[in-house]
N, C-alpha and C positions, 0 to 999 in steps of 0.2 A: 525430087521425090525418091524415096528409097525403093528398093526391090520388094516385092511381096514375098513373105516367108510362109511356108506351109507347115502346119502342125498336123502330123499324121493322125488318123482316127485313133481314139483312145490313148492319147499321149499328151504331153505337156511341154512347156518351155518357160524359161525365165530370162529376163534381160533388163538392162538399165533403160530408163526413160527420163530424160533430163527436163527440167522446168522449161516450159514453152514449147516442147515438142508435142506433136499430135500422134496418137495411136489410133489407127483405123483397124477395127476387128471386122472381118468379112466372113459371111457364110457362103462359100462358093457353090455349094450344091443345094442349099435350102434344107430347112428342118433339122438344124444342128445347133446345139448349145455350146458356148465357150464360157467356162468358169474363169473369172478374172479376179486376181488379188493384187493389191498395191501396198508397198511398204515404204516408209521414208528411207531414202538411201543413206541419210545421216545417222539413222538409228532405227534398225528394223523392228524394235519393240513398238514403234508407232505404226499402226496398221489400219487399213481401211475398215470402217465401222458402219454396219447397216443401222444400228440403233441411233448413232449420231446423225447419220444422213437422213433417216426417216423423220427424226425429230425436227431438224432444221428445214427440211423440204415440206413437211406437213402432209406427206403423201407417200404411199408405197409404189405409186406408178411413176417411175423415174424415166425421163426422156430429155430431149433437147432443152438446154438452159439450166438443167439441174446440176448441182455440185455433189460429188461424192466426198464425204468428210472422213478424217482420220479419228482414231481413238482419242486423240488430244484435241479434237474439235477444230482441226485445221483443214482448209480445202486441199484436197489432193488432186482430183480430176474434175473437169467440167465437160459435160456432154455437149458437143458442139453440132453434131449431126446424128440423126437417128431415123433410118428408113423403116424400122419395124415398130417401135413404140411400145413394145412389150418385152419386159425383162424381169428377172426375179432377183430379189435381194433378201429372201426369207430363208431359203433352204441351204443347208450345209453341203460342201462338196461330197459327192458319192464316194464310197469307200468299200473295203471288204465287209464291214458291218452292214452297210446299206444293202449290199447284194444278199447277204444272209437274211436280212429282214424282209426285203421286198421281192427278191428273186431266188428263193431257196432251191428252185429246180434248175437254175442256170449255173454254169461254172463261175465261181466267185472271181472278181476282178478287183485290183487295188484301187481302181477308179481315179476320179480327179484328185482326191485327197492324196493318194499315193504318188501320183504323177506330179502334183504340185510340190510335195515334200521332196522328191528326188531333184526336181528342177531348181528349187530354191535353196537346197542345202549349201551350195557353194557360196551363197550370200549370207550364211549364218542363221537362216530360218530353220527352226526345228518343227517337228510335227505339232507340238503344243502351241506353236505360234500361228497356226493356220485357222483363221476365222471363217465366218460365213463369207462366201464369195459373192461378187456381183455376177450373176449368171446371165450373160448376154444371150438374148434371143429365147430365154426359157419362158414358157408359157404356164404360169401358175395362178389361175383365177382363185379368188377368195370369195366365198359366199358371205355377203354383207350381213345376213341375219344370224347365221350359225357360226361364222368364222372358219368353216371347213375349207381346207386346201384341196386342190386337185391338180395333178400334173398332166398336162395335155401336150400334144405335139406342138412344137414352135410354129408360129405363123410366118416365119421367115421363108423367103424364096431365094433362089440362086442369085447371088450378087448383093443381097441386103447387107447393110453395114451400120456400125455405130462408130463415131469419131469422138475420142476423149482427149482433151488437152491437159497436159501435166501442169500442175500449179506449184509443184515443188519437185526436187530431184527424187526419183522413185526407183524402186525395183518392182518389176511387174512379173507376176506368174500368170500363165494363160494356158488353157487346156482345149482340146476337142473332147467333149464330155463322153463318158463311158456308160452312162445308165440307159437302158433300153427305153423306158417310158418317156425320158426327157427328150429323146431324139426321134420319136416316131418309129421306134423299133429297129432302126439301122444306125450305123456309125460312119461318119463322114469326116473329112478334114476341116480344119479352120485355117483361114489365111489372115495374116496381119501385116501391116507395114507401119514404119515410124518415119515421120517427116517433120 
């Protein structure tokens, strides 16, 4: 088992995840979102796809047993364990634009988008290649009648985790989210380990 790595509040990381390896994303303090991106290590133009995943899963409530698919309809990650059961795959990573739109009275922050762009740049990923992230622990209920979205604090508590098994060689981007509403108004670290 590998050591646990900490992603500091409001920052991000990128790393290789080889086929067969498991990535465990941990919320060490509770009520903290982690934006996750995956790219094929063989061709970073192939990227995680919310649309393909929802289509094949036939649900937007992804949890243990579901597979996250690529833009080329290939399996990328399989969720093997999930102690929360509530994640978001609808909303884009927060950014300067997000802060200007939703938090005009707060100092703007580059958010998960900027953190992912910086972390993934050494792997050849540019800003225009950043899609909708799989937002671990993010709580976004959808009204079944109106379709209206709401961002509520995560239901995760300290030590909650999601375990994803790589189904191809991947480049992973992962953050400790920077948006106030997504994280119950405070910013905390995210832990992960690869095994």
